[in-house]
Structures are given as C-alpha cells and as structure tokens.
C-alpha positions as CSV (number, residue, x, y, z in Angstrom):
1,M,47.0,4.5,12.2
2,S,44.8,7.6,12.7
3,G,46.2,11.0,13.2
4,A,43.9,11.7,16.2
5,A,45.1,11.5,19.7
6,P,43.7,8.8,21.9
7,G,40.2,9.6,23.0
8,E,39.7,12.2,20.2
9,R,37.2,11.6,17.5
10,D,38.6,11.6,13.9
11,P,35.6,12.1,11.6
12,G,37.7,11.5,8.5
13,L,35.4,11.6,5.4
14,Q,32.3,10.7,7.3
15,P,30.7,14.2,7.1
16,E,31.4,14.2,3.4
17,R,29.8,10.8,2.9
18,T,26.8,11.8,4.9
19,R,26.4,15.0,2.8
20,L,26.6,13.0,-0.4
21,A,24.0,10.5,1.0
22,W,21.6,13.4,1.7
23,R,22.1,14.6,-1.9
24,R,21.5,11.1,-3.4
25,T,18.3,10.7,-1.4
26,T,17.1,14.1,-2.5
27,L,17.8,13.2,-6.1
28,S,15.9,9.9,-5.7
29,L,12.9,11.7,-4.2
30,T,13.0,14.3,-6.9
31,V,12.9,11.6,-9.6
32,A,9.9,10.0,-7.8
33,A,8.1,13.3,-7.6
34,V,8.7,14.1,-11.2
35,L,7.5,10.7,-12.3
36,A,4.4,11.2,-10.1
37,V,3.6,14.4,-12.0
38,R,4.3,12.8,-15.3
39,T,2.0,9.9,-14.5
40,T,-0.7,12.2,-13.4
41,L,-0.6,14.3,-16.5
42,H,-0.1,11.4,-18.9
43,E,-3.1,9.4,-17.7
44,G,-5.4,12.4,-17.4
45,P,-5.7,14.5,-14.3
46,T,-8.4,13.0,-12.0
47,T,-9.1,14.5,-8.6
48,P,-7.5,11.6,-6.6
49,A,-4.5,11.6,-8.9
50,V,-4.1,15.4,-8.6
51,L,-4.4,15.2,-4.8
52,A,-1.8,12.4,-4.6
53,C,0.5,14.4,-6.9
54,A,0.1,17.5,-4.7
55,L,0.9,15.4,-1.6
56,C,4.0,14.0,-3.4
57,F,5.1,17.5,-4.1
58,A,4.5,18.7,-0.5
59,L,6.5,15.7,0.8
60,W,9.3,16.3,-1.6
61,L,9.4,20.0,-0.7
62,A,9.5,19.2,3.1
63,F,12.3,16.7,2.6
64,L,14.2,19.1,0.3
65,L,14.1,21.8,3.0
66,L,15.2,19.4,5.7
67,A,18.0,18.0,3.5
68,H,19.2,21.4,2.6
69,H,19.4,22.4,6.3
70,R,21.3,19.3,7.1
71,I,23.8,19.7,4.3
72,R,24.5,23.3,5.4
73,T,25.0,22.0,8.9
74,L,27.4,19.4,7.8
75,T,29.5,21.8,5.8
76,R,29.7,24.6,8.4
77,T,31.8,22.9,11.0
78,A,34.4,20.2,11.2
79,R,32.4,18.5,14.0
80,P,28.7,18.8,13.1
81,P,26.1,18.1,15.7
82,A,24.0,14.9,15.5
83,L,20.8,15.0,13.6
84,P,18.0,15.6,16.0
85,P,15.5,12.7,16.4
86,R,12.6,14.9,15.3
87,H,14.4,15.7,12.0
88,A,15.4,12.1,11.4
89,A,11.8,11.0,12.0
90,T,10.5,13.7,9.6
91,A,13.0,12.7,6.9
92,A,12.0,9.0,7.2
93,L,8.3,9.8,7.2
94,C,8.7,12.0,4.1
95,T,10.7,9.3,2.3
96,V,8.2,6.5,3.0
97,A,5.1,8.6,2.4
98,L,6.5,9.9,-0.9
99,A,7.2,6.3,-2.0
100,I,3.7,5.2,-1.1
101,C,2.1,8.1,-2.9
102,A,4.2,7.5,-6.0
103,T,3.3,3.8,-5.9
104,A,-0.4,4.6,-5.6
105,L,-0.2,6.8,-8.7
106,I,1.4,4.0,-10.7
107,L,-1.1,1.4,-9.7
C-alpha cells in the first residue's frame, strides 16, 4: 500500500529511474561519438568522414546539453515538470541522427 493519500501522486523512485535513464543514454551516445572519431582517424580522414564526424560531435553535444538540463530539473524538485514536447523531439532526433551518422562512418 502506498503512503500517499487518495488522489495524490506518489512518484516513488520514478524520478531517480528517469535520471539514470538519461545518464545511460548519454553514455551510449558518448560511446557512439567516440567510436565515430576513432573510425574517422583510423581509416584516414576524408572530407565526408570528417564532416560526418563533426556532425556526430554536434549531435552528441546537443543531446548532452539537453540531458544535463533535464537531469538538473529532475533533481531540483520532488515533483519535476513533464519534459516539454520540443525537448523530447530534440532528444529523439539527436539520438536517431547520431546513430545514422555513426553507422554511415562504419559502412
């Protein structure tokens, strides 16, 4: 049985799990960006590879800033506000685009 009164929201550990999910995703994207740089340098820096690598870095940086902002928001209050749709779309776009750029460098 929950300790919250009827009608009240009991967030439990949900904000903590969400914060950890943002950190895991940031770590995964960091690994993808580092591997993109490694692949570019290992196979010889061609202009398309350097451009794809720079795009990977820019996408990683954009996601990192967004994730850091969200993590701070989650830790400031007991009841954090919902993630704005614009931020959610940006995070999803950065994640998918970085995965596509990293895959393009490998192929």
